[in-house]
C-alpha positions in Angstrom: 63.3 106.0 -24.1 63.0 106.7 -20.5 65.9 108.7 -18.8 67.2 106.9 -16.0 69.8 107.1 -13.4 70.2 107.9 -9.2 70.6 109.6 -6.8 70.1 109.7 -2.8 68.3 111.6 -0.4 69.2 113.6 3.1 68.9 112.2 5.7 67.8 115.4 7.0 64.0 114.5 5.3 62.8 112.8 8.0 62.9 115.9 9.8 60.6 117.1 8.0 57.8 115.4 9.1 57.6 116.8 12.8 56.1 119.7 10.9 53.4 117.3 10.2 52.9 115.9 13.4 51.0 117.7 16.3 53.0 120.2 19.1 55.7 117.6 20.9 54.7 118.2 24.9 57.5 118.7 26.8 55.9 119.4 30.0 54.6 117.6 33.1 51.3 116.3 33.3 50.5 117.2 36.9 52.3 120.1 39.2 54.9 119.7 41.2 55.5 120.8 44.8 59.2 122.8 44.5 61.7 121.9 47.5 63.4 124.6 48.9 66.7 123.9 50.1 67.9 125.7 54.0 71.0 126.5 53.1 73.4 127.7 50.3 77.0 127.9 49.6 79.7 130.1 49.2 82.8 129.3 47.5 85.8 131.3 47.2 88.7 129.5 46.0 89.0 126.3 47.8 87.1 127.2 50.8 83.3 126.4 51.4 81.0 128.1 53.5 77.1 127.7 55.0 75.4 130.8 54.8 71.9 132.2 55.9 69.6 131.2 53.2 68.3 134.5 53.2 69.0 138.8 54.1 67.4 141.6 54.1 68.3 144.1 51.8 67.5 146.3 48.9 66.5 144.2 45.4 68.0 145.7 42.9 67.0 143.3 39.4 64.4 144.6 38.7 65.2 147.6 39.7 65.2 150.8 37.6 69.0 151.0 36.1 70.2 154.2 38.5 69.5 151.3 41.2 71.6 148.5 39.4 74.3 151.2 39.0 74.7 152.0 42.3 76.4 148.5 43.4 78.1 148.2 40.1 81.8 148.0 42.2 80.4 145.9 45.1 81.3 142.1 44.9 78.6 139.2 45.2 79.4 138.1 48.8 76.8 135.3 48.4 74.8 132.7 45.8 72.0 131.6 47.3 69.6 128.6 45.6 66.6 127.5 46.3 63.9 124.8 45.5 66.6 122.1 44.7 66.4 118.3 45.3 67.7 116.3 43.0 70.7 118.5 41.8 72.9 120.1 44.3 73.6 123.4 44.7 77.7 122.7 43.9 76.1 121.3 40.5 74.1 124.1 39.9 76.3 126.9 40.9 79.4 125.4 38.9 76.8 126.3 35.5 76.7 130.3 36.4 79.4 132.3 35.1 80.6 134.3 37.9 81.8 132.6 41.0 81.4 134.7 44.9 83.9 137.5 44.4 83.3 138.6 41.4 82.0 142.5 40.9 78.1 142.4 40.4 77.3 142.6 36.9 73.5 141.9 36.4 74.5 141.5 32.4 75.8 138.4 34.5 73.2 137.6 36.2 70.6 137.0 33.4 73.6 135.1 31.2 72.8 133.0 34.9 69.4 132.5 34.1 69.5 131.6 30.7 73.2 129.2 31.6 70.3 127.4 34.3 68.0 126.8 31.8 69.5 125.4 29.1 71.0 122.8 31.7 67.2 121.0 31.1 67.7 120.7 34.6 65.0 123.0 35.6 61.7 124.2 34.6 62.6 127.5 35.7 64.9 129.6 36.7 64.0 133.1 38.4 67.1 135.5 39.5 66.5 137.6 42.7 69.5 140.4 44.1 69.4 142.2 47.1 71.8 145.0 48.6 72.7 145.1 52.2 75.5 146.8 53.4 77.6 147.2 50.3 77.6 143.5 50.0 75.6 141.7 47.2 73.6 138.3 47.5 72.1 136.6 44.4 69.4 134.3 44.5 67.7 131.3 41.6 64.7 129.3 42.7 64.9 126.8 40.6 61.7 124.2 39.8 63.0 121.2 38.9 62.3 118.9 35.8 60.8 115.4 37.4 61.5 112.4 38.0 60.9 109.8 34.6 59.6 106.6 36.4 58.9 104.6 32.7 59.2 104.9 28.9 55.9 103.9 28.1 56.5 103.3 23.3 53.1 103.3 21.2 52.6 103.2 17.2 56.0 102.0 16.7 56.2 99.8 14.2 59.5 97.6 12.0 61.6 98.9 14.6 61.5 97.1 18.4 61.0 98.7 21.1 63.8 98.1 23.1 66.0 99.3 20.2 64.2 102.5 21.1 64.8 102.8 24.5 68.8 101.3 23.8 69.2 104.3 20.5 67.5 106.9 23.2 69.0 109.4 25.2 66.0 109.9 28.3 66.5 106.9 30.5 64.3 105.4 33.1 64.5 107.0 36.4 66.6 110.0 35.1 65.6 113.8 35.2 63.4 114.4 32.6 65.8 116.7 30.4 64.4 119.1 28.0 67.3 119.5 25.9 66.9 115.7 25.3 64.0 116.3 23.5 65.4 116.5 20.0 68.5 114.7 20.0 65.6 111.7 20.6 63.4 112.5 17.9 66.8 112.0 15.5 67.8 108.9 17.2 64.1 107.3 16.7 64.4 108.7 13.1 67.1 107.6 12.5 66.7 104.1 13.4 63.2 103.6 11.1 65.5 105.4 8.4 68.0 102.6 9.0 64.9 100.6 8.7 63.4 101.5 5.6 60.8 103.6 6.7 60.0 107.3 7.9 57.7 108.0 10.9 56.2 111.0 12.9 57.0 111.9 16.1 52.8 112.6 17.5 53.4 112.7 21.1 56.4 112.8 23.9 54.6 114.0 27.2 55.0 112.8 31.2 51.8 112.0 32.4 50.6 112.1 35.9 52.4 109.1 37.3 55.6 110.9 35.3 56.1 107.9 32.2 57.4 109.1 29.3 55.1 108.6 26.5 56.9 108.1 23.5 54.0 107.7 21.1 54.9 107.1 17.3 53.3 106.4 13.1 54.3 105.2 10.8 52.6 107.5 8.2 50.4 106.1 5.1 50.4 108.2 1.6 47.8 110.4 0.5 48.5 111.3 -2.4 51.5 113.1 -4.0 51.8 117.1 -5.3 54.1 119.3 -7.1 54.5 122.6 -5.5 56.6 124.8 -8.6 59.6 126.8 -7.1 60.0 130.1 -9.0 63.6 131.0 -9.8 64.4 133.3 -12.0 65.4 130.7 -14.7 61.8 130.3 -14.7 59.4 133.1 -13.2 55.7 131.6 -13.9 53.8 130.9 -10.9 52.6 127.9 -12.9 53.9 124.7 -14.8 54.5 124.1 -18.1 55.6 120.8 -17.4 52.5 118.5 -17.5 51.3 117.5 -14.3 50.9 113.9 -15.8 54.7 113.7 -16.8 56.0 114.1 -13.5 53.3 112.0 -12.2 54.4 109.1 -13.5 57.7 109.1 -12.1 56.5 108.5 -8.8 56.7 105.5 -7.5 55.0 105.8 -4.2 52.1 103.0 -3.8 49.0 105.0 -2.0 47.7 104.6 1.4 51.1 102.5 1.8 53.2 103.2 4.4 55.9 105.9 3.2 59.6 103.7 2.2 62.6 105.7 1.8 63.7 103.6 -1.2 60.4 104.5 -3.2 61.4 108.5 -2.1 64.4 108.4 -2.9 63.5 106.6 -6.3 60.7 109.2 -7.7 63.5 111.7 -6.6 65.8 110.0 -8.9 63.1 109.4 -11.9 62.1 113.1 -11.6 66.0 114.2 -11.9 66.6 111.9 -14.5 63.8 113.5 -16.9 66.3 116.4 -17.4 63.6 119.1 -17.7 63.3 119.4 -13.7 64.8 119.8 -10.7 63.2 118.0 -7.4 63.9 118.8 -4.3 64.0 117.5 -0.7 60.2 116.6 -0.3 58.2 118.0 2.1 55.2 116.4 4.4 51.4 117.9 5.0 49.1 116.4 7.4 45.3 115.2 6.2 42.6 117.1 8.0 40.8 113.6 9.5 43.0 111.1 9.1 46.1 111.5 11.8 48.4 109.0 10.3 48.6 110.3 6.5 50.0 112.6 5.2 50.2 114.6 1.6 53.9 114.5 0.0 54.9 117.6 -1.3 58.0 117.6 -4.3 59.3 121.0 -4.5 60.0 121.5 -8.5 62.1 123.6 -10.1 61.6 123.7 -14.2 64.9 123.9 -16.5 65.5 125.6 -19.7 64.3 123.3 -21.7 64.7 125.5 -25.3 68.4 125.3 -26.8 70.0 127.6 -29.7 72.9 125.4 -30.9 75.9 126.7 -33.1 79.2 124.9 -33.8 82.4 126.1 -35.9 85.3 123.3 -36.5 88.1 124.0 -39.1 90.1 121.2 -40.6 92.2 121.4 -43.7 90.9 119.1 -46.2 87.5 120.1 -44.5 87.4 123.4 -44.6 85.6 125.3 -42.1 82.2 123.4 -40.8 79.6 125.3 -39.2 76.3 123.9 -37.5 72.9 125.4 -36.0 70.7 123.6 -34.2 67.4 124.9 -32.8 65.8 122.4 -29.5 63.1 122.0 -27.2 64.0 119.2 -24.5 60.0 119.8 -23.2 58.1 120.5 -26.3 54.6 121.4 -25.4 55.2 120.6 -21.5 55.0 116.3 -22.0 58.8 115.6 -22.1 58.6 116.0 -26.0 61.9 116.2 -27.8 61.4 118.6 -31.1 64.3 120.3 -33.3 65.3 121.4 -36.7 69.7 121.1 -36.5 71.4 122.6 -40.1 75.4 121.7 -41.0 77.3 122.7 -43.9 80.9 123.2 -45.0 83.2 125.2 -47.2 83.9 121.9 -49.3 80.3 121.3 -50.2 79.2 119.0 -47.1 75.5 119.9 -46.2 73.1 118.1 -43.4 69.6 118.9 -42.4 67.5 117.4 -40.0 64.1 117.4 -38.4 63.7 115.4 -35.3 61.0 114.3 -33.1 60.7 111.7 -30.0 58.3 111.2 -27.5 59.8 109.0 -24.6 57.3 107.9 -23.2 53.7 108.4 -24.8 50.6 109.7 -22.5 48.1 106.5 -22.0 50.8 103.8 -22.7 52.7 101.3 -20.7 56.3 103.5 -21.4 55.9 102.6 -24.9 58.4 105.6 -26.8 58.3 106.7 -29.9 61.5 108.6 -31.8 61.6 110.0 -36.1 63.6 111.9 -37.7 63.8 113.5 -41.8 66.9 114.2 -43.1 68.5 115.3 -46.1 72.7 114.6 -46.5 75.3 115.5 -49.0 78.7 115.1 -48.4 81.7 114.5 -50.5 84.0 112.2 -48.5 87.6 112.4 -48.2 88.4 109.0 -50.3 85.6 109.0 -52.2 82.5 109.9 -53.9 80.2 113.2 -53.7 76.8 111.7 -52.1 73.4 113.0 -51.8 70.9 111.6 -49.4 67.3 112.4 -47.9 65.1 110.3 -46.1 63.5 109.0 -43.5 63.7 107.4 -39.5 61.3 105.9 -37.3 61.3 103.9 -34.4 58.8 102.6 -31.7 59.8 101.5 -28.6 59.0 99.9 -24.2 60.8 100.4 -21.1 60.6 97.6 -19.2 62.2 96.2 -16.0 65.1 98.9 -14.5 66.8 101.1 -16.6 66.7 99.0 -19.9 64.7 100.1 -23.2 64.1 98.1 -26.8 63.2 99.7 -29.8 62.4 98.4 -33.6 64.0 101.1 -35.4 63.0 101.4 -39.1 65.6 103.4 -41.9 65.0 104.0 -45.4 67.0 106.4 -47.5 68.1 107.2 -51.2 71.0 107.4 -52.4 72.8 109.6 -55.6 76.5 109.4 -56.1 78.7 111.5 -58.3 82.2 111.9 -60.0 84.4 113.6 -57.2 85.6 115.5 -59.4 82.1 116.2 -61.8 78.9 116.3 -59.1 76.9 115.9 -62.3 78.0 112.9 -63.5 75.9 110.1 -61.6 77.6 107.0 -60.9 75.3 105.1 -59.3 71.6 105.9 -57.4 69.8 103.7 -55.1 67.6 102.8 -52.2 68.2 101.6 -49.0 65.8 100.4 -46.3 66.4 99.0 -42.8 65.4 97.7 -39.9 66.3 96.5 -37.0 66.8 96.3 -32.4 68.3 98.9 -30.3 68.8 97.1 -26.7 70.0 100.2 -24.5 70.5 100.4 -20.9 70.4 103.4 -19.3 71.8 104.7 -16.0 72.8 108.3 -15.7 72.3 110.7 -13.5 71.1 113.6 -16.2 70.7 112.8 -19.3 71.4 116.0 -20.2 74.4 117.2 -18.0 75.5 113.1 -16.3 78.1 113.0 -13.9 77.5 109.5 -13.1 76.3 106.2 -14.6 76.3 104.8 -17.4 74.8 104.5 -20.9 75.0 101.6 -23.0 73.0 100.6 -26.1 73.3 97.9 -28.6 71.6 98.0 -32.5 71.3 95.2 -35.1 70.4 96.2 -38.4 69.4 93.8 -41.6 69.3 96.7 -44.7 68.3 95.7 -48.3 69.3 97.1 -51.2 67.1 98.4 -54.4 68.0 99.5 -57.2 71.2 100.6 -58.8 72.9 101.4 -62.2 76.3 102.8 -61.5 79.5 100.9 -62.2 80.8 101.2 -58.5 82.1 98.0 -57.0 81.7 97.2 -53.6 83.9 97.2 -51.7 85.5 99.8 -53.2 87.9 99.4 -53.1 87.7 95.4 -53.2 89.2 93.8 -49.9 91.9 90.7 -50.7 90.1 87.7 -50.6 86.4 88.5 -50.8 84.2 89.0 -53.5 83.4 91.9 -54.7 79.7 93.0 -55.8 78.2 95.4 -58.7 74.9 96.8 -57.4 74.0 97.6 -61.0 74.1 94.3 -62.0 71.6 92.8 -59.7 68.2 92.8 -59.8 66.5 93.8 -56.9 70.1 94.5 -55.1 71.8 92.5 -52.2 71.2 92.4 -48.6 73.0 93.4 -45.8 74.1 93.9 -42.3 75.3 96.1 -39.0 75.9 95.8 -35.6 77.4 98.0 -33.1 77.7 98.5 -29.6 78.1 101.6 -27.3 79.3 101.9 -23.5 79.6 105.1 -22.1 80.8 105.7 -18.7 80.3 108.5 -16.1 81.9 107.8 -12.8 83.4 110.4 -9.9 87.1 110.5 -10.6 90.2 111.4 -8.1 89.1 114.4 -5.8 85.5 116.5 -5.5 84.0 118.1 -8.9 85.8 115.3 -11.4 84.8 113.1 -13.5 85.6 110.5 -15.9 83.9 110.4 -19.3 84.6 107.1 -21.3 83.1 105.7 -24.2 84.1 102.8 -26.4 82.2 101.6 -29.9 82.8 98.5 -31.9 81.2 98.4 -35.2 80.9 95.2 -38.0 79.4 95.0 -41.2 78.7 92.9 -43.8 80.7 93.1 -46.7 77.8 93.7 -49.0 77.0 97.4 -47.3 77.3 99.9 -50.0 79.8 102.3 -49.5 77.6 105.5 -48.5 76.4 103.4 -45.2 80.0 102.7 -44.3 81.3 103.7 -41.0 83.0 106.6 -41.2 85.5 107.9 -38.6 86.7 111.3 -38.1 86.1 115.3 -36.9 83.7 116.1 -34.2 82.0 113.0 -32.5 85.3 110.5 -33.0 88.3 111.4 -33.5 88.9 115.3 -32.5 92.3 115.7 -34.4 91.7 114.6 -38.0 89.2 116.0 -40.2 85.8 114.8 -40.4 84.7 111.5 -42.6 89.4 110.6 -43.1 88.7 107.4 -42.2 86.2 104.9 -43.8 85.1 101.2 -43.9 82.9 98.4 -42.8 84.9 98.3 -39.2 84.8 100.7 -37.1 86.7 101.2 -33.5 86.4 104.6 -31.4 87.6 105.1 -28.1 87.3 108.3 -26.4 88.9 109.4 -23.4 87.7 112.7 -20.9 88.6 113.8 -17.6 86.3 116.8 -16.7 87.0 118.8 -13.9 83.8 121.5 -12.4 86.4 125.0 -11.5 83.2 126.6 -10.1 78.9 126.7 -11.3 79.5 128.3 -14.8 82.9 126.4 -15.8 84.7 123.4 -16.1 88.1 122.1 -17.9 88.2 119.1 -20.0 91.7 117.3 -21.2 90.9 114.2 -23.7 92.3 111.0 -25.4 90.8 110.0 -28.9 91.3 106.7 -30.5 90.2 104.5 -33.7 89.7 103.8 -36.8 87.7 102.9 -39.5 88.6 99.7 -42.2 88.2 97.0 -44.5 90.0 94.6 -42.7 89.7 93.1 -39.1 93.3 92.8 -39.2 93.8 96.9 -39.7 91.3 97.7 -36.5 93.6 97.7 -33.9 96.0 100.1 -36.0 94.5 103.1 -34.3 94.8 107.2 -34.8 94.9 108.8 -31.8 94.9 112.3 -31.5 95.0 114.0 -27.5 94.2 117.8 -26.4 92.8 120.1 -24.2 89.4 121.8 -23.8 86.7 123.6 -21.5 83.1 124.8 -21.1 80.6 127.7 -20.3 77.9 126.8 -18.7 75.5 129.3 -20.4 71.6 128.7 -20.9 71.6 127.4 -23.7 73.7 124.9 -22.7 77.5 123.8 -22.2 79.9 126.1 -24.3 82.8 123.4 -25.5 85.7 124.9 -27.0 88.3 121.8 -27.8 92.0 121.9 -29.1 93.0 118.6 -30.4 96.0 117.3 -31.7 96.6 113.8 -34.5 99.6 111.8 -32.7 100.1 110.0 -36.3 99.2 112.2 -39.8 96.5 110.2 -41.8 96.0 110.4 -45.6 93.2 113.1 -46.7 93.6 114.5 -43.1 95.3 117.6 -42.5 97.7 118.0 -39.1 98.4 119.8 -36.5 95.8 122.0 -34.8 91.8 121.5 -35.2 90.0 123.7 -33.3 86.3 122.1 -32.6 83.5 125.1 -30.9 80.2 123.8 -30.1 77.1 123.4 -27.6 76.8 120.3 -25.7 79.4 117.6 -24.8 80.8 115.8 -27.0 79.2 112.5 -25.8 
């Protein structure tokens, strides 16, 4: 099935488009004759005195350092501004880091030049210094930026010219301020982002009539590319993931204007795969087509091979060890292939080989899943059961985040006396078929922090064979008939239904989120004993031994508060409640546990350490602390 979630694109994406456009031209298209003021202003305290425009003496600003050193103790007698017309001399001097009467300092003169250039008023600023009879005269010759006549916007779509003129800081009949160019670009991009589109600023320049021309283009998509990001965990320069796996997640139509929502959905879909980490895209100009761009997504491949193990302990079930090897990107095709083994000191053993493909190549989002298994276990309050079988299903993703799968399963059961494994009590074969409807909005299927994962499972079962003397339900439920499988030709039918609701939601403060899960299941009274719901142990109630509760009615509630202390360490507080019973009226008599744990994020996956305590005892399950170690979250 396809794996989905939601993720947001930063607004700063749009600034990358500038790199794909022509150079912004902020110089006027014609030359300008700078006027020269006939006087300067000398300010000392609150007094203002008109002075002569120039003096004769030795220029020292560009002289050798020895010449400048000779006047380091001299005072600045006058500051002269030349070339200004629209900007007053007082305004210009107010930008300088020194005043008349200050001790001469060559660095301050240079800083004054920088400050005036950064004011946005001038195309050029040239300082000079003259020493005369123990006094220093500082002159700045400036060339003002021109006055803007009109602002002409061309190429704009989806956003009106009036909205653009109202939003940008540059206005008609104002001085052309180069410092406002970047702000103008950002304001235009923000307007287009609000409208849902990317925009390229092709040119900003003054024409001979001093009209400011702003040329825009809403780019169309030429092609989508993927660029491998080399990391310590993925040092290869080539992709392991097949290109088509990433391409089919792209929701950006070629030849159409690039929408923010399409880019957001593409990044989210790539991220939700769980096998790659996409970054904000880059934009490349297309040779011969100035209105189109190639969108390039930097992609970091994640570790997808996992070697997992777990150890848990319960007083009744003993020590349980689990080992599995899994690849979530088998052959680079986003397929899952895994082998798992589980064994306990109380004769419980499980072997499973699984394979799944969430999107079969060349199909309209058809998925496939399968497994082969062998399972031997001693129920806490039941017989020793040995089973083997297979399960497979085909499904299809439809709409958004929805998947429908038809699952088939066939299992052979043999049940033996709890005290004598050679004493066969019953054997039969069960075939099940039914739909599974899944809704998945997790932001990452392997390590979700937000979103939902819900599924409804309906199954019709058929039992073939059976010759023993086991009565079902076992123990009998008052008021309900019992069935002896050995006395029925061809065996009975049975039905099961379950719904699982899982939600991940940020909570309270940064890096903290809740993981919530509820399971409700029901089975018909004719369900074979080996196919009844089992509750207890890792996966359901961590404070009880595996299989402590068994029946055809099931309720499980799990609550976890997960806090990421660092990028590699997480603390968890949890509460579990649930039961399995043959009586609907007993479904509210829940057993519960509480506990704490922590996770260490390693290349193998999250290493999980949980410590759980039951809140009330249950028959067949030891009380006190239950410790669980595993790789991967419980849900």
